[in-house]
TIVEX-849345 format. One record per residue (C-alpha): residue number from 1; x, y, z. Coordinates in steps of 0.1 Angstrom, whole numbers. Example, Ala and Ser with C-alpha at 12.3 -4.5 7.8 and 13.67 -1.06 7.14 Angstrom:
BEGIN
+-----+-------+-------+-------+
:   n :     u :     v :     w :
+-----+-------+-------+-------+
:   1 :   123 :   -45 :    78 :
:   2 :   137 :   -11 :    71 :
+-----+-------+-------+-------+
//
This chain:
BEGIN
+-----+-------+-------+-------+
:   n :     u :     v :     w :
+-----+-------+-------+-------+
:   1 :   300 :  -137 :    46 :
:   2 :   286 :  -146 :    12 :
:   3 :   252 :  -153 :    27 :
:   4 :   252 :  -119 :    43 :
:   5 :   261 :  -102 :    10 :
:   6 :   234 :  -122 :    -8 :
:   7 :   208 :  -112 :    18 :
:   8 :   218 :   -75 :    16 :
:   9 :   216 :   -76 :   -22 :
:  10 :   182 :   -92 :   -22 :
:  11 :   169 :   -66 :     3 :
:  12 :   182 :   -38 :   -19 :
:  13 :   165 :   -53 :   -50 :
:  14 :   132 :   -59 :   -32 :
:  15 :   128 :   -23 :   -19 :
:  16 :   121 :    -8 :   -53 :
:  17 :    95 :   -35 :   -60 :
:  18 :    76 :   -24 :   -30 :
:  19 :    80 :    12 :   -40 :
:  20 :    63 :     6 :   -73 :
:  21 :    35 :   -15 :   -57 :
:  22 :    23 :    14 :   -35 :
:  23 :    12 :    38 :   -63 :
:  24 :    -6 :    10 :   -81 :
:  25 :   -25 :     2 :   -49 :
:  26 :   -33 :    39 :   -43 :
:  27 :   -46 :    41 :   -79 :
:  28 :   -69 :    11 :   -73 :
:  29 :   -82 :    27 :   -41 :
:  30 :   -88 :    61 :   -58 :
:  31 :  -107 :    44 :   -87 :
:  32 :  -129 :    25 :   -63 :
:  33 :  -136 :    57 :   -43 :
:  34 :  -144 :    76 :   -75 :
:  35 :  -169 :    48 :   -84 :
:  36 :  -188 :    54 :   -52 :
:  37 :  -185 :    22 :   -33 :
:  38 :  -214 :     9 :   -12 :
:  39 :  -198 :    12 :    22 :
:  40 :  -209 :    25 :    55 :
:  41 :  -197 :    60 :    64 :
:  42 :  -174 :    44 :    90 :
:  43 :  -158 :    20 :    64 :
:  44 :  -155 :    48 :    39 :
:  45 :  -137 :    70 :    64 :
:  46 :  -114 :    41 :    74 :
:  47 :  -105 :    35 :    37 :
:  48 :   -97 :    72 :    32 :
:  49 :   -76 :    72 :    64 :
:  50 :   -57 :    41 :    53 :
:  51 :   -52 :    55 :    18 :
:  52 :   -37 :    87 :    33 :
:  53 :   -15 :    68 :    57 :
:  54 :    -3 :    45 :    29 :
:  55 :     7 :    75 :     8 :
:  56 :    25 :    91 :    38 :
:  57 :    44 :    59 :    45 :
:  58 :    53 :    55 :     8 :
:  59 :    67 :    91 :     7 :
:  60 :    87 :    84 :    38 :
:  61 :   103 :    53 :    22 :
:  62 :    85 :    28 :    44 :
:  63 :    72 :     7 :    15 :
:  64 :    64 :   -25 :    33 :
:  65 :    43 :    -6 :    59 :
:  66 :    27 :    13 :    30 :
:  67 :    18 :   -19 :    11 :
:  68 :     3 :   -34 :    43 :
:  69 :   -17 :    -3 :    51 :
:  70 :   -30 :     0 :    15 :
:  71 :   -38 :   -38 :    15 :
:  72 :   -62 :   -32 :    44 :
:  73 :   -80 :    -4 :    25 :
:  74 :   -83 :   -27 :    -6 :
:  75 :   -97 :   -55 :    16 :
:  76 :  -124 :   -32 :    30 :
:  77 :  -132 :   -22 :    -6 :
:  78 :  -134 :   -58 :   -16 :
:  79 :  -105 :   -55 :   -41 :
:  80 :   -80 :   -83 :   -44 :
+-----+-------+-------+-------+
//
């Protein structure tokens, strides 16, 4: 029972951390897009799609999915 309580507590503490990570990643993507990255039109469209999807997921409270989606956009942009 104590392990279950601990696991639940950790899950509740971790959720806000993901929530704060999403806006930071979106800002990095926006800055890179504003700088005019040298990407193909297909990659640029994909980054924009992933950025929009990441924001939608963040707003829906699906922070891990948002972080994963935004990470793919950052990877395409070459941002670590």
